[in-house]
C-alpha positions as CSV (number, residue, x, y, z in Angstrom):
1,M,23.6,-35.6,55.9
2,D,22.4,-35.5,59.5
3,A,25.3,-33.3,60.5
4,D,24.4,-30.8,57.7
5,A,20.8,-30.9,58.8
6,D,21.8,-30.1,62.4
7,N,23.7,-27.0,61.1
8,L,20.8,-25.6,59.0
9,P,19.2,-23.4,61.7
10,A,22.6,-22.0,62.5
11,L,23.3,-21.3,58.8
12,A,20.0,-19.6,58.4
13,E,20.6,-17.5,61.5
14,A,24.0,-16.5,60.2
15,D,22.5,-15.5,56.8
16,A,19.8,-13.5,58.6
17,E,22.5,-11.6,60.5
18,V,24.3,-10.7,57.3
19,V,21.1,-9.5,55.7
20,V,20.1,-7.3,58.6
21,G,23.6,-5.9,58.8
22,E,23.5,-5.0,55.1
23,L,20.2,-3.2,55.6
24,M,21.6,-1.3,58.4
25,D,24.6,-0.3,56.3
26,D,22.2,1.1,53.6
27,S,20.9,3.7,56.0
28,Q,23.5,6.1,54.7
29,A,22.2,5.6,51.2
30,L,18.6,6.2,52.4
31,V,19.7,9.5,54.1
32,Q,21.4,10.5,50.8
33,F,18.2,9.8,48.9
34,A,16.3,12.0,51.3
35,L,18.7,14.8,50.6
36,D,19.0,14.4,46.9
37,G,15.5,13.3,46.1
38,V,16.9,10.6,43.7
39,D,16.0,7.0,44.5
40,P,18.9,4.8,43.5
41,N,16.4,2.0,42.9
42,E,14.9,4.1,40.1
43,T,18.1,4.8,38.2
44,L,20.1,2.7,35.8
45,T,23.7,1.7,36.4
46,E,26.1,3.0,33.8
47,D,26.5,-0.5,32.3
48,A,22.7,-0.9,31.9
49,A,22.4,2.5,30.3
50,D,25.2,1.7,27.8
51,D,23.5,-1.7,27.0
52,L,20.2,-0.1,26.3
53,A,21.8,2.6,24.2
54,S,23.3,0.0,21.9
55,A,20.4,-2.5,22.0
56,R,18.6,-1.0,19.1
57,P,19.8,-1.8,15.6
58,T,22.2,0.9,14.3
59,R,20.2,1.3,11.1
60,T,17.1,2.1,13.1
61,S,18.9,4.8,15.0
62,Q,20.2,6.3,11.8
63,T,16.8,6.3,10.2
64,Y,15.2,8.0,13.3
65,A,18.0,10.5,13.3
66,E,17.5,11.3,9.6
67,Q,13.8,11.7,10.1
68,W,14.5,14.1,13.1
69,R,16.7,16.2,10.9
70,Y,13.9,16.6,8.3
71,F,11.5,17.6,11.1
72,A,14.0,20.1,12.6
73,R,14.6,21.6,9.2
74,W,10.9,22.1,8.6
75,C,10.6,23.7,12.1
76,T,13.5,26.1,11.3
77,D,11.9,27.0,7.9
78,N,8.6,27.8,9.6
79,S,10.1,29.8,12.6
80,R,9.3,27.0,15.0
81,H,11.4,25.3,17.7
82,P,11.7,21.5,17.2
83,G,12.7,20.7,20.8
84,P,13.0,18.4,22.6
85,R,10.6,19.0,24.4
86,T,8.6,19.1,21.1
87,S,5.2,20.7,21.3
88,E,2.2,18.7,20.3
89,A,1.2,21.4,17.9
90,N,4.5,21.2,16.1
91,M,4.3,17.5,15.6
92,V,0.7,17.6,14.4
93,S,1.5,20.5,12.0
94,Y,4.5,18.7,10.5
95,I,2.5,15.5,10.0
96,S,-0.2,17.6,8.3
97,H,2.4,19.1,6.1
98,L,3.7,15.6,5.0
99,R,0.2,14.4,4.6
100,R,-0.6,17.1,2.1
101,R,2.7,17.7,0.3
102,G,5.0,14.8,1.0
103,G,5.6,11.8,-1.1
104,R,7.5,11.4,-4.4
105,D,5.0,13.4,-6.4
106,G,4.0,16.0,-3.8
107,T,0.5,14.6,-3.5
108,G,0.9,13.2,0.0
109,A,3.2,10.9,1.9
110,P,2.3,7.3,2.3
111,V,0.9,6.2,5.7
112,S,4.1,4.3,6.5
113,S,6.1,7.5,6.1
114,L,3.8,9.4,8.5
115,R,4.1,6.7,11.1
116,L,7.9,6.7,10.8
117,A,8.0,10.5,11.2
118,M,5.9,10.4,14.3
119,A,7.9,7.6,15.8
120,A,11.2,9.4,15.2
121,I,9.9,12.6,16.9
122,R,8.6,10.7,19.9
123,D,11.8,8.7,20.1
124,A,14.0,11.8,20.2
125,N,11.9,13.2,23.0
126,A,12.0,9.9,24.9
127,R,15.8,9.9,24.7
128,A,15.9,13.4,26.0
129,G,13.9,12.3,29.1
130,Y,10.4,13.1,27.9
131,E,8.8,9.7,27.8
132,N,5.6,9.2,25.7
133,W,5.8,12.8,24.4
134,P,4.4,14.5,22.5
135,P,0.9,13.1,22.9
136,K,0.0,11.2,19.7
137,K,-3.8,11.2,19.7
138,A,-4.2,14.1,17.3
139,T,-1.4,12.9,15.1
140,A,-2.7,9.4,15.0
141,E,-6.1,10.8,13.8
142,L,-4.4,12.5,10.9
143,I,-2.6,9.3,10.0
144,R,-5.9,7.4,10.1
145,K,-7.4,10.1,7.9
146,Q,-4.6,9.6,5.4
147,A,-5.1,5.8,5.4
148,A,-8.8,6.2,4.8
149,E,-8.3,8.6,1.9
150,H,-5.7,6.3,0.3
151,A,-8.1,3.4,0.7
152,R,-11.0,5.3,-0.9
153,A,-8.7,6.3,-3.7
154,R,-7.4,2.7,-3.9
155,R,-3.8,3.9,-3.7
156,T,-1.5,0.9,-3.2
157,P,2.2,1.1,-2.4
158,R,4.2,1.7,-5.5
159,S,7.1,-0.6,-6.3
160,S,10.2,0.5,-8.2
161,P,10.5,-0.7,-11.8
162,P,13.3,-3.1,-12.3
163,V,16.6,-1.4,-13.0
164,D,18.0,-3.9,-15.5
165,A,21.3,-3.9,-17.4
166,A,20.0,-1.6,-20.1
167,R,18.8,0.9,-17.6
168,I,22.1,0.7,-15.7
169,A,24.0,1.5,-18.9
170,H,21.8,4.6,-19.4
171,L,22.1,5.6,-15.7
172,Q,25.9,5.6,-16.0
173,Q,25.5,8.8,-17.9
174,G,24.1,10.3,-14.8
175,T,27.2,9.6,-12.7
176,T,29.0,12.6,-13.9
177,A,29.1,13.8,-10.3
178,D,31.0,16.7,-8.8
179,S,34.1,14.7,-8.2
180,P,35.8,11.4,-9.4
181,L,35.3,9.9,-6.0
182,A,31.6,10.6,-6.0
183,R,31.3,9.3,-9.6
184,W,33.0,6.0,-8.8
185,R,31.0,5.6,-5.6
186,D,27.8,6.1,-7.5
187,L,28.9,3.5,-10.1
188,T,29.6,1.1,-7.3
189,I,26.1,1.6,-6.0
190,L,24.7,0.7,-9.4
191,H,26.9,-2.4,-10.1
192,L,26.9,-3.9,-6.6
193,G,23.1,-3.3,-6.2
194,Y,22.5,-5.1,-9.5
195,R,25.0,-7.9,-9.1
196,T,24.2,-8.8,-5.5
197,R,20.4,-8.0,-5.7
198,A,20.9,-5.8,-2.6
199,R,18.3,-3.7,-0.7
200,R,19.5,-0.2,0.1
201,S,20.1,-1.2,3.8
202,E,22.2,-4.1,2.6
203,Q,24.3,-1.9,0.4
204,A,24.8,0.5,3.3
205,A,26.1,-2.3,5.4
206,Y,28.9,-3.2,3.0
207,R,32.4,-2.7,4.5
208,I,35.8,-2.7,2.8
209,D,36.3,-6.3,3.9
210,S,33.0,-7.3,2.3
211,I,34.9,-7.2,-1.0
212,A,37.7,-9.6,-2.1
213,F,39.4,-9.8,-5.4
214,E,40.7,-13.3,-6.5
215,R,42.8,-14.4,-9.5
216,L,41.8,-17.8,-11.0
217,E,44.1,-20.4,-12.6
218,D,43.2,-19.3,-16.1
219,G,44.3,-15.8,-15.3
220,T,40.8,-14.3,-15.1
221,E,39.7,-12.3,-12.1
222,Q,36.6,-12.5,-9.9
223,M,35.2,-10.4,-7.1
224,V,33.6,-12.1,-4.1
225,V,31.1,-10.0,-2.2
226,G,29.9,-10.9,1.3
227,K,26.4,-9.6,1.9
228,R,24.5,-9.8,5.1
229,T,20.8,-10.0,4.2
230,S,18.1,-8.1,6.0
231,K,14.3,-7.8,6.1
232,N,12.6,-5.6,8.7
233,D,15.8,-5.4,10.8
234,H,16.1,-9.2,11.0
235,W,19.7,-9.8,9.8
236,S,21.1,-13.1,8.7
237,T,24.7,-14.1,8.4
238,G,24.2,-13.6,4.6
239,R,25.9,-15.2,1.7
240,E,28.7,-14.6,-0.9
241,Y,28.2,-13.5,-4.4
242,V,30.8,-14.4,-7.1
243,I,31.0,-11.6,-9.7
244,R,33.1,-12.1,-12.9
245,D,31.8,-9.2,-14.9
246,P,35.0,-7.2,-15.7
247,V,33.1,-3.9,-15.7
248,A,31.8,-4.4,-12.2
249,I,35.2,-5.5,-11.0
250,T,36.9,-2.4,-12.5
251,V,34.3,-0.1,-11.0
252,V,34.6,-1.4,-7.4
253,R,38.4,-1.7,-7.6
254,T,38.7,1.9,-8.9
255,Y,36.5,3.2,-6.1
256,I,38.4,1.4,-3.4
257,S,41.7,2.6,-4.8
258,L,40.5,6.2,-4.5
259,L,39.6,5.5,-0.9
260,A,43.0,4.0,-0.4
261,E,44.7,7.2,-1.7
262,L,42.9,9.1,1.1
263,G,43.9,6.5,3.7
264,Q,40.3,5.4,4.0
265,A,40.5,1.8,2.8
266,E,41.0,0.0,6.1
267,L,39.1,-3.3,6.2
268,Q,36.7,-2.3,9.0
269,L,35.6,0.9,7.4
270,P,32.3,1.2,5.6
271,L,32.5,0.9,1.8
272,L,29.9,3.5,0.8
273,R,30.7,6.9,2.3
274,G,29.1,10.3,2.2
275,I,30.8,12.9,0.0
276,T,30.3,16.6,0.2
277,R,29.3,18.7,-2.8
278,W,32.9,19.8,-2.9
279,G,34.1,16.2,-3.3
280,R,35.4,15.7,0.2
281,L,35.0,12.4,1.9
282,M,32.9,12.6,5.1
283,S,34.4,11.2,8.2
284,V,33.1,8.0,9.8
285,P,31.2,8.7,13.1
286,A,31.9,6.9,16.3
287,S,29.2,4.3,15.4
288,G,31.4,3.2,12.5
289,T,28.7,3.6,9.8
290,G,28.9,5.2,6.4
291,M,25.9,6.1,4.2
292,T,22.5,5.2,5.4
293,G,20.0,3.3,3.3
294,H,18.1,6.5,2.6
295,A,21.4,8.2,1.5
296,V,22.0,5.3,-0.9
297,N,18.6,5.9,-2.4
298,R,19.1,9.6,-2.6
299,A,22.4,9.1,-4.5
300,F,20.5,6.8,-6.9
301,K,17.7,9.4,-7.4
302,R,20.3,12.0,-8.2
303,M,21.7,9.7,-11.0
304,V,18.1,9.4,-12.3
305,S,17.6,13.2,-12.3
306,R,20.9,13.7,-14.1
307,T,20.2,11.2,-16.9
308,P,18.4,12.7,-19.9
309,A,15.3,10.9,-21.2
310,F,15.6,8.1,-18.6
311,D,12.5,5.9,-19.1
312,A,11.8,5.1,-15.4
313,K,11.9,8.4,-13.5
314,E,10.0,6.9,-10.6
315,A,12.7,4.2,-10.1
316,T,14.4,3.9,-6.7
317,S,17.5,2.0,-5.6
318,H,15.3,-1.0,-4.8
319,G,14.8,-1.5,-8.5
320,L,18.5,-2.7,-8.7
321,R,17.4,-5.7,-6.7
322,A,14.9,-6.6,-9.4
323,G,17.2,-6.1,-12.3
324,V,18.8,-9.6,-12.6
325,P,15.4,-11.4,-12.4
326,A,14.0,-9.1,-15.1
327,D,17.0,-9.7,-17.4
328,L,16.9,-13.5,-16.9
329,A,13.2,-13.6,-17.6
330,A,13.8,-11.7,-20.9
331,Q,16.3,-14.4,-21.8
332,G,13.7,-17.1,-21.4
333,Y,14.3,-18.4,-17.8
334,S,11.2,-19.3,-15.8
335,P,10.6,-17.8,-12.3
336,A,11.4,-21.2,-10.8
337,E,14.7,-21.3,-12.7
338,I,15.5,-17.7,-11.7
339,M,15.0,-18.7,-8.0
340,V,17.5,-21.5,-8.4
341,I,20.1,-19.3,-10.3
342,T,20.0,-16.4,-7.9
343,E,19.3,-18.1,-4.6
344,D,17.9,-14.8,-3.3
345,W,14.2,-15.6,-3.0
346,K,12.3,-18.4,-1.1
347,S,9.0,-18.0,-3.0
348,T,8.1,-17.2,-6.6
349,T,5.8,-14.3,-5.7
350,M,8.3,-11.4,-6.2
351,V,10.3,-13.3,-8.8
352,E,7.2,-13.7,-10.9
353,K,6.5,-10.0,-10.6
354,Y,10.0,-9.0,-11.7
355,A,10.0,-11.6,-14.4
356,K,6.8,-10.2,-15.9
357,A,8.3,-6.7,-15.9
358,G,11.3,-8.0,-17.7
359,L,9.2,-9.8,-20.3
360,R,7.1,-6.7,-21.0
361,R,10.3,-4.6,-21.4
362,A,11.5,-7.2,-23.9
363,G,8.2,-7.0,-25.8
364,K,7.3,-10.6,-24.9
365,D,4.1,-12.2,-23.5
366,S,4.4,-11.8,-19.8
367,F,1.6,-14.2,-18.9
368,G,2.4,-17.4,-20.8
369,R,0.1,-20.4,-21.1
370,A,-2.3,-19.2,-18.4
371,Q,-3.2,-16.1,-20.5
372,Q,-3.4,-18.2,-23.7
373,A,-5.9,-20.5,-22.0
374,L,-8.0,-17.5,-21.0
375,D,-7.7,-16.0,-24.4
376,A,-9.0,-19.2,-25.9
377,L,-12.4,-18.8,-24.1
378,V,-14.5,-17.2,-26.8
379,V,-17.9,-15.8,-26.1
380,P,-20.1,-15.6,-29.3
381,P,-21.1,-12.1,-30.5
382,P,-24.6,-11.0,-29.8
383,S,-27.1,-11.8,-32.6
384,H,-28.7,-8.9,-34.4
385,P,-32.5,-8.5,-33.8
386,A,-34.6,-9.4,-36.8
387,G,-35.7,-6.4,-38.9
């Protein structure tokens, strides 16, 4: 101990010499900085740049890229240049366009869509080197105006009606797509969305190895689907769904076999793929992704538009998630029982909403004993004045 203590000053002095020597050796770098005007202390290493580029969830990047394409298309249609560097006037004008004519019915996009569009434009500029550009003050004022108008009109976010088994049977008529591959892919979206209660982002995350076909001892077949679950980009390890419906099994098996004929059924490849209007399978980008969640919803909406007399034209792919709870409620299962059967929800809030929709479609009382108790409260009629 004492010997080490005696050596401490010498060690410290040696360290100091090393530090001073290193600083002296850096003089060449300082001279280079003076010549180039680039401070190495203000630049990222290649590894750090790669890490930051991959830090954001892939789906977020895809969503922003898709929103940017919408903006760029609008700019082109209106003889404007999208950038980057995007002009503030172009971003404000685009948000104004969405505010007035966006949305499902053309009466104005929801506030969340306006915020997403602005974030995507500013993100594209930031990645091009224009941090915090364009200025968002004017655009934010338009978004606040939209929020205030929606609040005065008491507009609330609209939820998709449940797409139950009966509606899926009807929608299958709308899968007469431009090619057999597109038709079986669309059918896969319907059946997997319904059977696994999948959000559109969860469907987009399916890969070929998410699906396994198994033969049971009695000779019957089942399909096991591994689904990673997400909510607001917080992904869990997910769970497995055992599907024994022969129709669903046939649909998914047929679609995968068509991919295999094209040499596109390797286990790591995405299950749901983009298909051109000419029926050609789109290639997988370097990111390894297939259809985005928005693309899944667009495919669903095309099926709706192609289905004559479909009774829920406002339905979206999210309605597939609500289909099973609605069907189980129509069969007499309570929200609490549906939670146990499906294992997909941790509270009864959404399950009760889906269950009521299913009961109404079945022509049954959707409120039960609570409504009966309220109905039993009878107020006497007013008495007629004398004379």
